[in-house]
C-alpha positions in Angstrom: 0.0 0.0 0.0 1.5 3.4 -1.0 -0.1 6.8 -1.4 -3.6 5.5 -1.0 -3.1 2.7 -3.6 -3.0 -1.0 -3.2 -0.5 -2.5 -5.6 -1.2 -6.2 -6.3 -1.7 -8.5 -9.2 -5.5 -8.9 -9.4 -6.1 -6.2 -6.8 -7.8 -3.9 -9.4 -9.3 -6.7 -11.6 -11.1 -7.6 -9.6 -10.4 -8.5 -6.0 -11.2 -4.9 -4.9 -14.7 -5.2 -6.4 -15.3 -8.4 -4.5 -14.0 -6.7 -1.3 -16.5 -3.9 -1.9 -19.3 -6.4 -2.2 -18.3 -8.1 1.1 -18.0 -4.8 2.9 -21.5 -3.7 1.6 -23.0 -7.1 2.5 -21.7 -6.9 6.0 -23.3 -3.6 6.5 -26.7 -4.4 5.0 -26.9 -7.8 6.8 -27.8 -6.0 10.0 -30.6 -4.1 8.4 -34.1 -5.2 7.8 -34.3 -4.9 4.1 -37.5 -6.1 2.3 -35.4 -8.2 -0.1 -32.4 -10.4 -0.1 -28.9 -9.4 -1.2 -26.9 -12.2 -2.7 -23.1 -12.0 -3.1 -21.5 -14.2 -5.7 -17.7 -14.5 -6.0 -17.3 -16.5 -9.1 -14.4 -18.2 -11.0 -13.4 -18.3 -14.6 -14.7 -14.9 -15.9 -11.5 -14.6 -18.0 -12.4 -17.7 -20.1 -15.6 -19.7 -20.0 -17.4 -18.1 -17.0 -18.3 -21.5 -15.5 -18.8 -19.7 -12.1 -21.5 -17.3 -13.3 -23.1 -19.9 -15.5 -23.4 -22.2 -12.4 -24.9 -19.5 -10.3 -27.5 -18.7 -13.0 -28.6 -22.3 -13.0 -29.4 -22.1 -9.3 -30.3 -18.5 -8.4 -32.7 -15.8 -9.6 -32.7 -12.1 -8.8 -34.6 -9.0 -9.7 -31.4 -7.0 -10.5 -27.6 -7.5 -10.5 -24.6 -5.3 -10.0 -21.2 -6.5 -11.3 -18.3 -4.7 -9.6 -15.8 -4.8 -12.4 -13.6 -1.7 -12.2 -15.4 1.3 -13.7 -13.8 4.2 -11.8 -17.1 4.7 -10.0 -18.9 5.2 -13.4 -22.0 3.3 -14.4 -21.5 0.9 -17.3 -24.6 -0.1 -19.2 -23.1 -1.7 -22.3 -20.0 -3.7 -23.5 -18.8 -5.6 -26.5 -19.0 -9.4 -26.9 -16.6 -11.7 -28.7 -16.7 -14.8 -31.0 -13.7 -17.0 -31.8 -13.4 -19.0 -35.1 -10.9 -21.0 -37.0 -10.4 -21.1 -40.8 -8.5 -24.0 -42.3 -7.1 -24.5 -45.7 -5.8 -27.9 -47.0 -2.8 -28.5 -49.3 -0.8 -31.6 -50.1 2.5 -32.4 -48.4 5.5 -33.0 -50.5 9.3 -32.5 -50.5 10.2 -28.9 -51.2 12.2 -29.9 -54.3 9.0 -31.4 -56.0 6.6 -28.6 -56.7 4.6 -30.7 -59.1 3.6 -33.0 -56.1 3.0 -30.4 -53.4 0.2 -27.9 -52.8 0.9 -25.0 -50.4 -1.9 -24.7 -47.8 -0.5 -21.5 -46.4 -0.7 -19.6 -49.7 -4.2 -20.9 -50.1 -5.1 -18.9 -47.0 -3.9 -15.7 -48.6 -7.3 -14.6 -50.1 -8.9 -14.9 -46.6 -6.2 -12.8 -45.1 -6.6 -10.2 -47.7 -10.4 -10.1 -47.3 -10.0 -9.8 -43.5 -8.5 -6.3 -43.9 -11.5 -5.5 -46.1 -13.9 -6.8 -43.5 -12.3 -4.6 -40.8 -12.6 -1.6 -43.1 -16.3 -2.3 -43.6 -16.8 -2.6 -39.8 -14.9 0.7 -39.3 -17.3 2.4 -41.8 -20.4 1.5 -39.8 -21.9 4.0 -37.3 -21.6 1.4 -34.5 -23.3 1.3 -31.1 -23.6 4.7 -29.5 -21.6 3.7 -26.4 -19.2 1.1 -27.6 -18.7 1.8 -31.2 -18.5 -0.6 -34.1 -17.3 -4.2 -34.0 -13.9 -5.4 -35.0 -12.0 -8.4 -36.2 -8.4 -9.5 -36.2 -6.2 -12.5 -36.9 -5.0 -13.8 -33.6 -3.0 -16.9 -34.6 -1.8 -18.6 -37.7 -0.2 -22.0 -37.9 0.9 -24.1 -40.9 3.7 -26.3 -42.2 6.1 -28.6 -40.4 9.6 -27.7 -41.8 11.3 -25.5 -44.3 11.9 -28.3 -46.8 8.2 -29.4 -47.2 5.0 -28.1 -48.7 2.5 -27.5 -45.9 -0.5 -29.8 -45.9 -2.7 -27.5 -43.7 -2.9 -23.9 -42.5 -5.2 -22.8 -39.6 -6.0 -19.1 -39.0 -7.6 -18.2 -35.7 -9.8 -15.1 -35.6 -11.4 -13.0 -32.9 -14.5 -10.9 -33.7 -15.5 -8.3 -31.1 -19.3 -7.7 -31.4 -21.3 -4.7 -30.6 -24.8 -5.0 -29.0 -27.2 -6.3 -31.7 -24.5 -8.5 -33.4 -24.4 -12.2 -33.0 -22.2 -15.3 -33.7 -24.4 -16.0 -36.8 -23.3 -12.7 -38.2 -19.6 -13.6 -37.8 -20.1 -17.1 -39.2 -21.5 -15.5 -42.4 -18.5 -13.2 -42.5 -16.1 -16.1 -42.1 -17.7 -18.1 -44.9 -17.3 -15.0 -47.1 -13.6 -14.9 -46.2 -13.0 -18.4 -47.6 -15.4 -18.2 -50.5 -13.9 -19.8 -53.5 -11.0 -21.4 -51.6 -11.0 -25.1 -52.4 -11.7 -27.3 -49.4 -11.5 -24.5 -46.9 -13.3 -25.1 -43.6 -14.9 -22.8 -41.0 -15.1 -23.8 -37.3 -16.9 -21.6 -34.9 -15.6 -21.5 -31.3 -16.3 -19.8 -28.0 -19.2 -17.2 -28.1 -19.7 -14.5 -25.5 -22.6 -12.1 -26.3 -22.4 -8.3 -26.0 -24.2 -6.6 -23.2 -26.6 -3.7 -23.0 -29.3 -2.8 -20.5 -32.1 -0.2 -20.7 -30.6 3.0 -19.1 -34.1 3.5 -17.6 -34.0 0.2 -15.7 -34.5 0.3 -11.9 -31.0 -1.0 -11.2 -29.4 1.6 -13.5 -31.3 4.4 -11.9 -30.6 3.1 -8.4 -26.8 2.7 -9.0 -26.5 6.0 -10.8 -28.2 7.8 -7.9 -26.1 5.9 -5.4 -22.9 6.7 -7.3 -23.7 10.4 -7.5 -24.5 10.5 -3.7 -21.1 9.0 -2.8 -19.1 11.0 -5.2 -20.9 14.2 -4.9 -21.0 14.9 -8.6 -22.7 13.7 -11.8 -21.7 10.2 -12.8 -20.8 9.1 -16.3 -23.1 6.4 -17.8 -20.9 4.8 -20.5 -20.1 1.6 -22.5 -16.9 -0.5 -22.2 -14.9 -2.3 -24.9 -14.0 -5.5 -23.1 -16.3 -8.4 -22.1 -17.7 -9.1 -18.7 -20.0 -11.6 -17.0 -22.7 -8.9 -17.0 -23.7 -10.1 -20.5 -24.6 -13.6 -19.2 -26.6 -12.2 -16.3 -28.5 -9.8 -18.5 -29.2 -12.6 -21.0 -30.7 -14.7 -18.2 -33.3 -12.0 -17.8 -31.8 -10.2 -14.8 -31.4 -6.4 -15.4 -27.7 -5.8 -14.8 -25.3 -2.8 -14.4 -21.6 -2.6 -13.9 -20.2 -0.4 -11.1 -16.8 -0.7 -9.5 -13.6 0.9 -8.1 -10.9 2.9 -9.8 -7.3 2.0 -10.6 -5.0 1.0 -13.5 -2.9 -1.8 -14.9 -5.3 -4.8 -15.2 -3.3 -8.0 -15.9 0.0 -6.2 -15.5 2.8 -6.2 -12.9 2.0 -2.6 -12.0 -1.7 -3.2 -11.2 -3.1 -1.0 -8.6 -6.5 0.0 -7.1 -7.4 3.3 -5.4 -8.5 2.3 -1.8 -10.8 5.3 -1.3 -12.7 4.3 -4.4 -13.2 0.8 -2.9 -14.8 2.4 0.1 -16.9 4.6 -2.1 -18.0 1.6 -4.2 -19.0 -0.2 -1.0 -21.0 2.9 0.1 -22.7 3.0 -3.3 -23.6 -0.7 -3.2 -25.2 -0.2 0.2 -27.2 2.8 -1.0 -28.3 0.8 -4.2 -29.3 -2.2 -2.1 -31.4 -0.1 0.2 -33.2 1.4 -2.8 -33.7 -1.8 -4.6 -34.8 -3.8 -1.5 -37.2 -1.4 0.1 
């Protein structure tokens, strides 16, 4: 701890948010609220969200607050993502025998060229008012086995970031257009995480916004985030959801830090929101 900041890997993203939930729950546990406050500290948000998915199979709620770090702002939208693989097939042969070999890597070239065109098309769209347009990029490419052989296969891994209103089906159509006309090319869809948006007029949004303004003493920004969170799964399950958490910097880095005063303010905001939603 130095100058009001806690430096720790994972402290900002998002142990501090969990701590704020625990502090708030301890305070409201002694109050006679008309409703229940459920705290869930879940695993695996960085990959497949098995924790949140398990909770949603067992519990229901009228509203949810996710305490990912927002610098005490109110997040009402974020992007989703979809992973996919494109594969082209060639024919292995010794590098000295071009008549026998077919290069699977060069067969992928049209898809790579079209990928840049797809990104340009996405850039040209107006996009969501809070998170902007979607995006796509080549994440990994693999092919061949040695310098002296023609590669028999090439696999290109893609990630598509989706804005609210876009789906995995949209990206699958785009992937098939990328490999159109490439002999024996395959498309395999992977992990899908939907985008998130909640009605800014929802009770939970109004309650958290009012609570945030009360604890900060100033108007609070209602905004959209670029990265994915479990909020999307909770909202998709029919539970109106908002994101509100502490301030800091350096998520996933060795210099990660969280502002401790903002953790206290976040806890105060959660208490105020719980009182409003459970009265």
